[in-house]
LUMLUMDREN-2810 file (N, C-alpha, C; in Angstrom, 1 decimal):
<atoms>
<atom><aa>M</aa><ch>A</ch><at>N</at><xx>28.9</xx><yy>2.8</yy><zz>46.2</zz></atom>
<atom><aa>M</aa><ch>A</ch><at>CA</at><xx>27.8</xx><yy>3.0</yy><zz>45.2</zz></atom>
<atom><aa>M</aa><ch>A</ch><at>C</at><xx>29.1</xx><yy>3.7</yy><zz>44.1</zz></atom>
<atom><aa>S</aa><ch>A</ch><at>N</at><xx>28.2</xx><yy>3.3</yy><zz>43.0</zz></atom>
<atom><aa>S</aa><ch>A</ch><at>CA</at><xx>29.1</xx><yy>3.3</yy><zz>41.5</zz></atom>
<atom><aa>S</aa><ch>A</ch><at>C</at><xx>28.5</xx><yy>4.3</yy><zz>40.8</zz></atom>
<atom><aa>N</aa><ch>A</ch><at>N</at><xx>29.6</xx><yy>4.9</yy><zz>40.1</zz></atom>
<atom><aa>N</aa><ch>A</ch><at>CA</at><xx>28.8</xx><yy>6.5</yy><zz>39.2</zz></atom>
<atom><aa>N</aa><ch>A</ch><at>C</at><xx>28.2</xx><yy>5.8</yy><zz>38.4</zz></atom>
<atom><aa>W</aa><ch>A</ch><at>N</at><xx>27.0</xx><yy>6.5</yy><zz>38.2</zz></atom>
<atom><aa>W</aa><ch>A</ch><at>CA</at><xx>26.0</xx><yy>6.1</yy><zz>37.1</zz></atom>
<atom><aa>W</aa><ch>A</ch><at>C</at><xx>26.3</xx><yy>6.6</yy><zz>35.6</zz></atom>
<atom><aa>T</aa><ch>A</ch><at>N</at><xx>27.4</xx><yy>7.6</yy><zz>35.5</zz></atom>
<atom><aa>T</aa><ch>A</ch><at>CA</at><xx>28.0</xx><yy>7.4</yy><zz>33.9</zz></atom>
<atom><aa>T</aa><ch>A</ch><at>C</at><xx>29.3</xx><yy>6.0</yy><zz>33.6</zz></atom>
<atom><aa>S</aa><ch>A</ch><at>N</at><xx>29.6</xx><yy>5.7</yy><zz>34.8</zz></atom>
<atom><aa>S</aa><ch>A</ch><at>CA</at><xx>30.1</xx><yy>4.5</yy><zz>34.3</zz></atom>
<atom><aa>S</aa><ch>A</ch><at>C</at><xx>29.3</xx><yy>3.4</yy><zz>33.7</zz></atom>
<atom><aa>L</aa><ch>A</ch><at>N</at><xx>27.6</xx><yy>3.1</yy><zz>33.9</zz></atom>
<atom><aa>L</aa><ch>A</ch><at>CA</at><xx>26.9</xx><yy>2.4</yy><zz>33.7</zz></atom>
<atom><aa>L</aa><ch>A</ch><at>C</at><xx>26.6</xx><yy>2.9</yy><zz>32.3</zz></atom>
<atom><aa>W</aa><ch>A</ch><at>N</at><xx>27.5</xx><yy>2.6</yy><zz>31.2</zz></atom>
<atom><aa>W</aa><ch>A</ch><at>CA</at><xx>26.9</xx><yy>2.5</yy><zz>29.6</zz></atom>
<atom><aa>W</aa><ch>A</ch><at>C</at><xx>26.2</xx><yy>1.9</yy><zz>29.3</zz></atom>
<atom><aa>Y</aa><ch>A</ch><at>N</at><xx>25.8</xx><yy>0.7</yy><zz>30.0</zz></atom>
<atom><aa>Y</aa><ch>A</ch><at>CA</at><xx>24.7</xx><yy>-0.4</yy><zz>29.1</zz></atom>
<atom><aa>Y</aa><ch>A</ch><at>C</at><xx>23.5</xx><yy>0.4</yy><zz>29.8</zz></atom>
<atom><aa>V</aa><ch>A</ch><at>N</at><xx>23.3</xx><yy>1.0</yy><zz>30.9</zz></atom>
<atom><aa>V</aa><ch>A</ch><at>CA</at><xx>22.1</xx><yy>1.8</yy><zz>31.6</zz></atom>
<atom><aa>V</aa><ch>A</ch><at>C</at><xx>21.6</xx><yy>2.9</yy><zz>30.7</zz></atom>
<atom><aa>W</aa><ch>A</ch><at>N</at><xx>22.5</xx><yy>3.5</yy><zz>30.1</zz></atom>
<atom><aa>W</aa><ch>A</ch><at>CA</at><xx>22.2</xx><yy>4.2</yy><zz>29.3</zz></atom>
<atom><aa>W</aa><ch>A</ch><at>C</at><xx>21.6</xx><yy>3.8</yy><zz>27.8</zz></atom>
<atom><aa>L</aa><ch>A</ch><at>N</at><xx>22.6</xx><yy>2.8</yy><zz>27.5</zz></atom>
<atom><aa>L</aa><ch>A</ch><at>CA</at><xx>22.1</xx><yy>2.1</yy><zz>26.1</zz></atom>
<atom><aa>L</aa><ch>A</ch><at>C</at><xx>20.4</xx><yy>1.9</yy><zz>26.2</zz></atom>
<atom><aa>I</aa><ch>A</ch><at>N</at><xx>20.2</xx><yy>1.3</yy><zz>27.3</zz></atom>
<atom><aa>I</aa><ch>A</ch><at>CA</at><xx>19.2</xx><yy>0.6</yy><zz>27.4</zz></atom>
<atom><aa>I</aa><ch>A</ch><at>C</at><xx>17.6</xx><yy>2.0</yy><zz>27.2</zz></atom>
<atom><aa>L</aa><ch>A</ch><at>N</at><xx>17.8</xx><yy>3.0</yy><zz>28.1</zz></atom>
<atom><aa>L</aa><ch>A</ch><at>CA</at><xx>17.1</xx><yy>4.0</yy><zz>28.2</zz></atom>
<atom><aa>L</aa><ch>A</ch><at>C</at><xx>17.2</xx><yy>4.4</yy><zz>26.7</zz></atom>
<atom><aa>L</aa><ch>A</ch><at>N</at><xx>18.2</xx><yy>4.5</yy><zz>26.0</zz></atom>
<atom><aa>L</aa><ch>A</ch><at>CA</at><xx>18.7</xx><yy>5.4</yy><zz>25.0</zz></atom>
<atom><aa>L</aa><ch>A</ch><at>C</at><xx>17.2</xx><yy>4.4</yy><zz>23.4</zz></atom>
<atom><aa>T</aa><ch>A</ch><at>N</at><xx>17.8</xx><yy>3.0</yy><zz>23.4</zz></atom>
<atom><aa>T</aa><ch>A</ch><at>CA</at><xx>16.7</xx><yy>2.3</yy><zz>22.9</zz></atom>
<atom><aa>T</aa><ch>A</ch><at>C</at><xx>15.6</xx><yy>2.0</yy><zz>23.3</zz></atom>
<atom><aa>V</aa><ch>A</ch><at>N</at><xx>15.0</xx><yy>2.4</yy><zz>24.6</zz></atom>
<atom><aa>V</aa><ch>A</ch><at>CA</at><xx>13.7</xx><yy>2.5</yy><zz>24.7</zz></atom>
<atom><aa>V</aa><ch>A</ch><at>C</at><xx>12.9</xx><yy>3.5</yy><zz>24.4</zz></atom>
<atom><aa>F</aa><ch>A</ch><at>N</at><xx>13.7</xx><yy>4.8</yy><zz>24.8</zz></atom>
<atom><aa>F</aa><ch>A</ch><at>CA</at><xx>13.2</xx><yy>6.0</yy><zz>23.8</zz></atom>
<atom><aa>F</aa><ch>A</ch><at>C</at><xx>13.0</xx><yy>6.2</yy><zz>22.4</zz></atom>
<atom><aa>L</aa><ch>A</ch><at>N</at><xx>14.2</xx><yy>6.0</yy><zz>21.7</zz></atom>
<atom><aa>L</aa><ch>A</ch><at>CA</at><xx>13.9</xx><yy>5.9</yy><zz>20.2</zz></atom>
<atom><aa>L</aa><ch>A</ch><at>C</at><xx>13.0</xx><yy>4.9</yy><zz>19.8</zz></atom>
<atom><aa>L</aa><ch>A</ch><at>N</at><xx>12.6</xx><yy>3.8</yy><zz>20.4</zz></atom>
<atom><aa>L</aa><ch>A</ch><at>CA</at><xx>11.2</xx><yy>3.2</yy><zz>20.2</zz></atom>
<atom><aa>L</aa><ch>A</ch><at>C</at><xx>10.3</xx><yy>3.5</yy><zz>20.7</zz></atom>
<atom><aa>L</aa><ch>A</ch><at>N</at><xx>10.2</xx><yy>4.6</yy><zz>21.7</zz></atom>
<atom><aa>L</aa><ch>A</ch><at>CA</at><xx>9.0</xx><yy>5.6</yy><zz>22.0</zz></atom>
<atom><aa>L</aa><ch>A</ch><at>C</at><xx>8.9</xx><yy>6.0</yy><zz>20.9</zz></atom>
<atom><aa>L</aa><ch>A</ch><at>N</at><xx>9.2</xx><yy>7.0</yy><zz>20.6</zz></atom>
<atom><aa>L</aa><ch>A</ch><at>CA</at><xx>9.8</xx><yy>8.0</yy><zz>19.6</zz></atom>
<atom><aa>L</aa><ch>A</ch><at>C</at><xx>9.2</xx><yy>7.9</yy><zz>18.5</zz></atom>
<atom><aa>C</aa><ch>A</ch><at>N</at><xx>9.6</xx><yy>7.0</yy><zz>17.7</zz></atom>
<atom><aa>C</aa><ch>A</ch><at>CA</at><xx>9.6</xx><yy>6.0</yy><zz>16.6</zz></atom>
<atom><aa>C</aa><ch>A</ch><at>C</at><xx>7.9</xx><yy>5.4</yy><zz>16.2</zz></atom>
<atom><aa>G</aa><ch>A</ch><at>N</at><xx>7.5</xx><yy>5.1</yy><zz>17.9</zz></atom>
<atom><aa>G</aa><ch>A</ch><at>CA</at><xx>6.2</xx><yy>4.8</yy><zz>17.8</zz></atom>
<atom><aa>G</aa><ch>A</ch><at>C</at><xx>5.2</xx><yy>6.1</yy><zz>17.4</zz></atom>
<atom><aa>I</aa><ch>A</ch><at>N</at><xx>5.0</xx><yy>6.7</yy><zz>18.3</zz></atom>
<atom><aa>I</aa><ch>A</ch><at>CA</at><xx>4.5</xx><yy>8.0</yy><zz>18.0</zz></atom>
<atom><aa>I</aa><ch>A</ch><at>C</at><xx>4.7</xx><yy>8.7</yy><zz>17.1</zz></atom>
<atom><aa>T</aa><ch>A</ch><at>N</at><xx>6.1</xx><yy>9.1</yy><zz>16.0</zz></atom>
<atom><aa>T</aa><ch>A</ch><at>CA</at><xx>5.9</xx><yy>9.4</yy><zz>15.1</zz></atom>
<atom><aa>T</aa><ch>A</ch><at>C</at><xx>5.3</xx><yy>8.7</yy><zz>14.2</zz></atom>
<atom><aa>A</aa><ch>A</ch><at>N</at><xx>5.1</xx><yy>7.1</yy><zz>14.0</zz></atom>
<atom><aa>A</aa><ch>A</ch><at>CA</at><xx>4.2</xx><yy>6.7</yy><zz>13.2</zz></atom>
<atom><aa>A</aa><ch>A</ch><at>C</at><xx>3.0</xx><yy>6.2</yy><zz>13.4</zz></atom>
<atom><aa>S</aa><ch>A</ch><at>N</at><xx>2.2</xx><yy>6.8</yy><zz>14.8</zz></atom>
<atom><aa>S</aa><ch>A</ch><at>CA</at><xx>1.3</xx><yy>6.9</yy><zz>14.5</zz></atom>
<atom><aa>S</aa><ch>A</ch><at>C</at><xx>0.5</xx><yy>8.2</yy><zz>14.3</zz></atom>
<atom><aa>C</aa><ch>A</ch><at>N</at><xx>1.7</xx><yy>9.5</yy><zz>14.6</zz></atom>
<atom><aa>C</aa><ch>A</ch><at>CA</at><xx>1.4</xx><yy>10.5</yy><zz>14.1</zz></atom>
<atom><aa>C</aa><ch>A</ch><at>C</at><xx>0.8</xx><yy>10.9</yy><zz>12.5</zz></atom>
<atom><aa>I</aa><ch>A</ch><at>N</at><xx>1.7</xx><yy>10.1</yy><zz>12.1</zz></atom>
<atom><aa>I</aa><ch>A</ch><at>CA</at><xx>2.1</xx><yy>10.1</yy><zz>10.6</zz></atom>
<atom><aa>I</aa><ch>A</ch><at>C</at><xx>0.7</xx><yy>9.1</yy><zz>9.9</zz></atom>
<atom><aa>K</aa><ch>A</ch><at>N</at><xx>0.6</xx><yy>8.1</yy><zz>10.4</zz></atom>
<atom><aa>K</aa><ch>A</ch><at>CA</at><xx>-1.0</xx><yy>7.1</yy><zz>9.9</zz></atom>
<atom><aa>K</aa><ch>A</ch><at>C</at><xx>-2.1</xx><yy>7.8</yy><zz>10.2</zz></atom>
<atom><aa>F</aa><ch>A</ch><at>N</at><xx>-2.0</xx><yy>8.7</yy><zz>11.5</zz></atom>
<atom><aa>F</aa><ch>A</ch><at>CA</at><xx>-3.2</xx><yy>9.7</yy><zz>11.6</zz></atom>
<atom><aa>F</aa><ch>A</ch><at>C</at><xx>-3.4</xx><yy>10.9</yy><zz>10.8</zz></atom>
<atom><aa>C</aa><ch>A</ch><at>N</at><xx>-2.3</xx><yy>11.2</yy><zz>10.4</zz></atom>
<atom><aa>C</aa><ch>A</ch><at>CA</at><xx>-2.7</xx><yy>12.8</yy><zz>9.5</zz></atom>
<atom><aa>C</aa><ch>A</ch><at>C</at><xx>-3.0</xx><yy>12.3</yy><zz>8.0</zz></atom>
<atom><aa>C</aa><ch>A</ch><at>N</at><xx>-2.2</xx><yy>11.0</yy><zz>7.3</zz></atom>
<atom><aa>C</aa><ch>A</ch><at>CA</at><xx>-2.6</xx><yy>10.5</yy><zz>6.3</zz></atom>
<atom><aa>C</aa><ch>A</ch><at>C</at><xx>-4.3</xx><yy>10.3</yy><zz>6.1</zz></atom>
<atom><aa>R</aa><ch>A</ch><at>N</at><xx>-4.6</xx><yy>9.7</yy><zz>7.4</zz></atom>
<atom><aa>R</aa><ch>A</ch><at>CA</at><xx>-6.0</xx><yy>9.1</yy><zz>7.1</zz></atom>
<atom><aa>R</aa><ch>A</ch><at>C</at><xx>-7.1</xx><yy>10.2</yy><zz>7.4</zz></atom>
<atom><aa>K</aa><ch>A</ch><at>N</at><xx>-6.3</xx><yy>11.5</yy><zz>7.8</zz></atom>
<atom><aa>K</aa><ch>A</ch><at>CA</at><xx>-7.6</xx><yy>12.5</yy><zz>7.8</zz></atom>
<atom><aa>K</aa><ch>A</ch><at>C</at><xx>-7.9</xx><yy>13.3</yy><zz>6.6</zz></atom>
<atom><aa>K</aa><ch>A</ch><at>N</at><xx>-6.8</xx><yy>13.2</yy><zz>5.7</zz></atom>
<atom><aa>K</aa><ch>A</ch><at>CA</at><xx>-6.0</xx><yy>13.9</yy><zz>4.3</zz></atom>
<atom><aa>K</aa><ch>A</ch><at>C</at><xx>-7.1</xx><yy>13.1</yy><zz>3.4</zz></atom>
<atom><aa>R</aa><ch>A</ch><at>N</at><xx>-7.3</xx><yy>11.9</yy><zz>3.5</zz></atom>
<atom><aa>R</aa><ch>A</ch><at>CA</at><xx>-7.6</xx><yy>11.2</yy><zz>2.6</zz></atom>
<atom><aa>R</aa><ch>A</ch><at>C</at><xx>-9.0</xx><yy>10.8</yy><zz>2.5</zz></atom>
<atom><aa>P</aa><ch>A</ch><at>N</at><xx>-10.1</xx><yy>11.5</yy><zz>1.8</zz></atom>
<atom><aa>P</aa><ch>A</ch><at>CA</at><xx>-11.4</xx><yy>11.3</yy><zz>2.2</zz></atom>
<atom><aa>P</aa><ch>A</ch><at>C</at><xx>-11.7</xx><yy>10.2</yy><zz>1.8</zz></atom>
<atom><aa>S</aa><ch>A</ch><at>N</at><xx>-12.7</xx><yy>9.3</yy><zz>2.7</zz></atom>
<atom><aa>S</aa><ch>A</ch><at>CA</at><xx>-13.2</xx><yy>8.1</yy><zz>2.4</zz></atom>
<atom><aa>S</aa><ch>A</ch><at>C</at><xx>-14.1</xx><yy>8.0</yy><zz>0.7</zz></atom>
<atom><aa>V</aa><ch>A</ch><at>N</at><xx>-13.5</xx><yy>7.1</yy><zz>0.0</zz></atom>
<atom><aa>V</aa><ch>A</ch><at>CA</at><xx>-14.6</xx><yy>6.9</yy><zz>-1.2</zz></atom>
<atom><aa>V</aa><ch>A</ch><at>C</at><xx>-14.8</xx><yy>5.5</yy><zz>-1.2</zz></atom>
<atom><aa>E</aa><ch>A</ch><at>N</at><xx>-16.0</xx><yy>5.4</yy><zz>-1.8</zz></atom>
<atom><aa>E</aa><ch>A</ch><at>CA</at><xx>-16.8</xx><yy>4.3</yy><zz>-1.8</zz></atom>
<atom><aa>E</aa><ch>A</ch><at>C</at><xx>-16.8</xx><yy>3.5</yy><zz>-2.9</zz></atom>
<atom><aa>T</aa><ch>A</ch><at>N</at><xx>-15.7</xx><yy>2.1</yy><zz>-3.4</zz></atom>
<atom><aa>T</aa><ch>A</ch><at>CA</at><xx>-15.5</xx><yy>2.0</yy><zz>-4.7</zz></atom>
<atom><aa>T</aa><ch>A</ch><at>C</at><xx>-16.4</xx><yy>1.7</yy><zz>-5.4</zz></atom>
<atom><aa>F</aa><ch>A</ch><at>N</at><xx>-17.9</xx><yy>1.0</yy><zz>-4.5</zz></atom>
<atom><aa>F</aa><ch>A</ch><at>CA</at><xx>-19.1</xx><yy>0.4</yy><zz>-5.4</zz></atom>
<atom><aa>F</aa><ch>A</ch><at>C</at><xx>-20.1</xx><yy>1.4</yy><zz>-4.3</zz></atom>
<atom><aa>P</aa><ch>A</ch><at>N</at><xx>-21.1</xx><yy>1.2</yy><zz>-5.0</zz></atom>
<atom><aa>P</aa><ch>A</ch><at>CA</at><xx>-22.4</xx><yy>2.1</yy><zz>-4.5</zz></atom>
<atom><aa>P</aa><ch>A</ch><at>C</at><xx>-22.9</xx><yy>1.0</yy><zz>-3.7</zz></atom>
<atom><aa>R</aa><ch>A</ch><at>N</at><xx>-24.0</xx><yy>1.0</yy><zz>-2.6</zz></atom>
<atom><aa>R</aa><ch>A</ch><at>CA</at><xx>-23.9</xx><yy>0.1</yy><zz>-1.8</zz></atom>
<atom><aa>R</aa><ch>A</ch><at>C</at><xx>-25.9</xx><yy>-0.2</yy><zz>-2.3</zz></atom>
<atom><aa>H</aa><ch>A</ch><at>N</at><xx>-26.1</xx><yy>-1.1</yy><zz>-2.0</zz></atom>
<atom><aa>H</aa><ch>A</ch><at>CA</at><xx>-27.5</xx><yy>-1.5</yy><zz>-2.7</zz></atom>
<atom><aa>H</aa><ch>A</ch><at>C</at><xx>-28.3</xx><yy>-2.2</yy><zz>-1.8</zz></atom>
<atom><aa>P</aa><ch>A</ch><at>N</at><xx>-29.6</xx><yy>-2.1</yy><zz>-1.4</zz></atom>
<atom><aa>P</aa><ch>A</ch><at>CA</at><xx>-30.1</xx><yy>-2.4</yy><zz>-0.5</zz></atom>
<atom><aa>P</aa><ch>A</ch><at>C</at><xx>-30.4</xx><yy>-4.4</yy><zz>-0.8</zz></atom>
<atom><aa>Y</aa><ch>A</ch><at>N</at><xx>-30.2</xx><yy>-5.0</yy><zz>0.4</zz></atom>
<atom><aa>Y</aa><ch>A</ch><at>CA</at><xx>-30.4</xx><yy>-6.4</yy><zz>-0.6</zz></atom>
<atom><aa>Y</aa><ch>A</ch><at>C</at><xx>-32.0</xx><yy>-6.9</yy><zz>0.1</zz></atom>
<atom><aa>D</aa><ch>A</ch><at>N</at><xx>-32.3</xx><yy>-8.3</yy><zz>-0.4</zz></atom>
<atom><aa>D</aa><ch>A</ch><at>CA</at><xx>-33.5</xx><yy>-8.7</yy><zz>0.3</zz></atom>
<atom><aa>D</aa><ch>A</ch><at>C</at><xx>-33.4</xx><yy>-10.3</yy><zz>0.6</zz></atom>
<atom><aa>L</aa><ch>A</ch><at>N</at><xx>-33.5</xx><yy>-10.2</yy><zz>1.9</zz></atom>
<atom><aa>L</aa><ch>A</ch><at>CA</at><xx>-33.2</xx><yy>-11.5</yy><zz>2.5</zz></atom>
<atom><aa>L</aa><ch>A</ch><at>C</at><xx>-34.1</xx><yy>-12.3</yy><zz>2.8</zz></atom>
<atom><aa>T</aa><ch>A</ch><at>N</at><xx>-34.5</xx><yy>-13.6</yy><zz>2.3</zz></atom>
<atom><aa>T</aa><ch>A</ch><at>CA</at><xx>-36.0</xx><yy>-14.4</yy><zz>2.2</zz></atom>
<atom><aa>T</aa><ch>A</ch><at>C</at><xx>-35.0</xx><yy>-15.9</yy><zz>3.3</zz></atom>
<atom><aa>A</aa><ch>A</ch><at>N</at><xx>-36.2</xx><yy>-15.9</yy><zz>4.3</zz></atom>
<atom><aa>A</aa><ch>A</ch><at>CA</at><xx>-36.0</xx><yy>-16.9</yy><zz>4.8</zz></atom>
<atom><aa>A</aa><ch>A</ch><at>C</at><xx>-37.0</xx><yy>-18.0</yy><zz>5.3</zz></atom>
<atom><aa>I</aa><ch>A</ch><at>N</at><xx>-37.0</xx><yy>-18.9</yy><zz>4.6</zz></atom>
<atom><aa>I</aa><ch>A</ch><at>CA</at><xx>-38.0</xx><yy>-20.2</yy><zz>4.7</zz></atom>
<atom><aa>I</aa><ch>A</ch><at>C</at><xx>-37.5</xx><yy>-21.3</yy><zz>5.9</zz></atom>
<atom><aa>A</aa><ch>A</ch><at>N</at><xx>-38.6</xx><yy>-21.5</yy><zz>6.7</zz></atom>
<atom><aa>A</aa><ch>A</ch><at>CA</at><xx>-38.5</xx><yy>-22.1</yy><zz>7.9</zz></atom>
<atom><aa>A</aa><ch>A</ch><at>C</at><xx>-39.4</xx><yy>-23.8</yy><zz>7.1</zz></atom>
<atom><aa>I</aa><ch>A</ch><at>N</at><xx>-39.0</xx><yy>-24.6</yy><zz>7.5</zz></atom>
<atom><aa>I</aa><ch>A</ch><at>CA</at><xx>-39.1</xx><yy>-25.9</yy><zz>7.5</zz></atom>
<atom><aa>I</aa><ch>A</ch><at>C</at><xx>-39.1</xx><yy>-26.8</yy><zz>8.5</zz></atom>
<atom><aa>D</aa><ch>A</ch><at>N</at><xx>-40.2</xx><yy>-27.5</yy><zz>8.8</zz></atom>
<atom><aa>D</aa><ch>A</ch><at>CA</at><xx>-40.5</xx><yy>-28.3</yy><zz>9.9</zz></atom>
<atom><aa>D</aa><ch>A</ch><at>C</at><xx>-39.9</xx><yy>-29.6</yy><zz>9.9</zz></atom>
<atom><aa>S</aa><ch>A</ch><at>N</at><xx>-39.6</xx><yy>-30.6</yy><zz>10.8</zz></atom>
<atom><aa>S</aa><ch>A</ch><at>CA</at><xx>-39.3</xx><yy>-32.0</yy><zz>10.4</zz></atom>
<atom><aa>S</aa><ch>A</ch><at>C</at><xx>-40.7</xx><yy>-32.4</yy><zz>10.1</zz></atom>
<atom><aa>D</aa><ch>A</ch><at>N</at><xx>-42.0</xx><yy>-32.0</yy><zz>9.9</zz></atom>
<atom><aa>D</aa><ch>A</ch><at>CA</at><xx>-42.8</xx><yy>-32.8</yy><zz>9.7</zz></atom>
<atom><aa>D</aa><ch>A</ch><at>C</at><xx>-43.2</xx><yy>-32.4</yy><zz>8.0</zz></atom>
<atom><aa>S</aa><ch>A</ch><at>N</at><xx>-42.4</xx><yy>-31.8</yy><zz>7.7</zz></atom>
<atom><aa>S</aa><ch>A</ch><at>CA</at><xx>-43.2</xx><yy>-31.4</yy><zz>6.2</zz></atom>
<atom><aa>S</aa><ch>A</ch><at>C</at><xx>-42.6</xx><yy>-32.1</yy><zz>5.3</zz></atom>
<atom><aa>T</aa><ch>A</ch><at>N</at><xx>-43.2</xx><yy>-32.1</yy><zz>4.0</zz></atom>
<atom><aa>T</aa><ch>A</ch><at>CA</at><xx>-43.0</xx><yy>-33.0</yy><zz>3.1</zz></atom>
<atom><aa>T</aa><ch>A</ch><at>C</at><xx>-41.8</xx><yy>-32.5</yy><zz>2.3</zz></atom>
<atom><aa>A</aa><ch>A</ch><at>N</at><xx>-41.6</xx><yy>-31.5</yy><zz>2.3</zz></atom>
<atom><aa>A</aa><ch>A</ch><at>CA</at><xx>-40.6</xx><yy>-31.0</yy><zz>1.2</zz></atom>
<atom><aa>A</aa><ch>A</ch><at>C</at><xx>-38.7</xx><yy>-31.6</yy><zz>2.3</zz></atom>
<atom><aa>H</aa><ch>A</ch><at>N</at><xx>-39.1</xx><yy>-31.4</yy><zz>3.4</zz></atom>
<atom><aa>H</aa><ch>A</ch><at>CA</at><xx>-38.0</xx><yy>-31.7</yy><zz>4.3</zz></atom>
<atom><aa>H</aa><ch>A</ch><at>C</at><xx>-37.7</xx><yy>-33.1</yy><zz>4.1</zz></atom>
<atom><aa>S</aa><ch>A</ch><at>N</at><xx>-38.8</xx><yy>-34.0</yy><zz>3.9</zz></atom>
<atom><aa>S</aa><ch>A</ch><at>CA</at><xx>-38.3</xx><yy>-35.4</yy><zz>4.0</zz></atom>
<atom><aa>S</aa><ch>A</ch><at>C</at><xx>-38.0</xx><yy>-35.7</yy><zz>2.5</zz></atom>
<atom><aa>T</aa><ch>A</ch><at>N</at><xx>-38.3</xx><yy>-34.7</yy><zz>1.3</zz></atom>
<atom><aa>T</aa><ch>A</ch><at>CA</at><xx>-37.6</xx><yy>-35.4</yy><zz>0.5</zz></atom>
<atom><aa>T</aa><ch>A</ch><at>C</at><xx>-36.5</xx><yy>-34.8</yy><zz>0.1</zz></atom>
<atom><aa>V</aa><ch>A</ch><at>N</at><xx>-35.8</xx><yy>-33.5</yy><zz>0.9</zz></atom>
<atom><aa>V</aa><ch>A</ch><at>CA</at><xx>-34.4</xx><yy>-33.2</yy><zz>0.5</zz></atom>
<atom><aa>V</aa><ch>A</ch><at>C</at><xx>-33.9</xx><yy>-34.3</yy><zz>1.0</zz></atom>
<atom><aa>T</aa><ch>A</ch><at>N</at><xx>-33.9</xx><yy>-34.8</yy><zz>2.4</zz></atom>
<atom><aa>T</aa><ch>A</ch><at>CA</at><xx>-33.2</xx><yy>-35.9</yy><zz>3.2</zz></atom>
<atom><aa>T</aa><ch>A</ch><at>C</at><xx>-32.8</xx><yy>-36.7</yy><zz>2.7</zz></atom>
</atoms>
């Protein structure tokens, strides 16, 4: 069996994975904290919109004039 301390590349891979995991957790915490502190402000007030739908049959004269 080989000695675990002589396998330096295994320790390097484990350290790299651990640092990437730590950076991801730190970035997620910072993003969550910044989002929580900043109040959500709408730039434009919302206005209700009216929607009108006009159904045209194929037998309609308006449809024949449009086509």
